[in-house]
N, C-alpha and C positions, 0 to 999 in steps of 0.2 A: 593396546594399552600404551600410553605414553611413558617413555623412560624419563626419569628425573635425574639430571646430572648434578653432581656435587661440585664439579670443576670442569671448565673447558679451557684448554690451552689455546690462546689466541694465535700463537706463532705456528703451532703444529696442527691444530685442529683436533688434537686428542681430547676425548671426552671420557670422563669416568662417572659411572653410576655409583650409588652408595654400596651396592653389592660388589662391584669391581674394586672399589676402594678397600672394602673389608677383606676381600680375597688377597689383594696385593699386600695389604698391611699384615695380614696373618703370616704370609710367607716371609715378609721382612722381619717380623718379630722373631721367628725361628732363626733367621740368619744372624740377627743381632746377638741373640743368646748363645748361639754356637760360637760366636767370635768373642765371647766374654763379657758382654754388656750385662750388668747386674743392677738391681734396684738401687736407685740413688746416684748412679753414674751420670756425670754430665756428658752429653753428646753434642758436639758442635755440628750444625747442619748448614753447609754453605752451598746452596743450590739456587738456581734461578726460580722465580715465582712460577709455579705450575704444578701439575699432577705429582711429579717426583718429590717436590718439597712437601706436599700434603701427605703423601704416603710415608715418607721418612719421619715426619713429625708425629704422625699418628702412631707409627710403629714404636718409636722411641718411648713415647708416653705410655703406650700399652705394655711395653716391656719393663716399665718401672723406672726408666731413665728420666733425666731432666733434659728436655730439648732446649738447646741454646742456638737459635737461628742467627746466622750472620749473613748480611746481604752479599750476594755473589759478585756484585759490581763495585765493591770497596777497592780502593787503591791497595796495592800489595803491602805497603808499609803499615797502613791502618789495620788491614786484615791480620798481619803478623802480630801486632800489638794485642788485638782482641783474642787471638788464639792463645797467646802466652798468658794473658790475664785470666782467661777462663779456667785454666788448670785442668782442662778436659783431657781424658785419656783416649777419647774416640772422636773421629771426624768422619762425617759422611759428605763427600764432595767429589765432583768431577772437574772442579775448577783448578787448573794447574798451579796458580800462585797460592791457593789455599793448601794444596798438598805439600808444596815447598815450605810454607809457613809451619805446617805440622811437624816437619822434620827438625825444627829448632825449638820444640816445645815439649810439654808433658804428653802429648798425643802418642799413643803406642799402637792404636788400631786405626787404620785408614780404610774406609770402604767407599767404593763408587756406587752409583745407582744400580749398575748391573749386579753387584754383589748382593744387593738386597732382594732382588727379584728372581734370582736364578736358583730355584730349589735343586738340591742334590738328591740323589736316590735316598729314600728313607726320610726326607725332610717333610714332615707334615705338622701343621699346627696341632698342639696338644701332645707333642712327643715327650712330655715330661720336662725334665730340666736339661733341655738341649744346651750343650756348651760346657757342661761340667767337665773339668779336666782339660779343656782347650786352653792352650797357652795364649797369652796376649802377645800379639805381634802384628806386624803390618800385613793386612790381608791382600 
């Protein structure tokens, strides 16, 4: 049976099927909720175009957040302006100048791609209200 891919990363060759996307997104949703993302929260996503961007965007929307994608190749000054203007509390990025821009903004939770995909013991999709009681802070 042929596998159907939802995305192929031209740089790395990484391919994701719909099932793999769903699995990675489910884990990411739990991680977002554990770190305090709630319905209606604006979440900045500053990642290169590829599987990680797709997973992060899918997870934010499924967690009830508002995905606010920002191109990863923006100049630092422009990125800083967009981060401030968004008034987002959460940033998903591994881009160093995006993380620095977050330090001068409303952002209180900064997550890298690894933070979204590394389930901890007991983290399973459907764990109820994962994250209740978790303080907002830089992850």
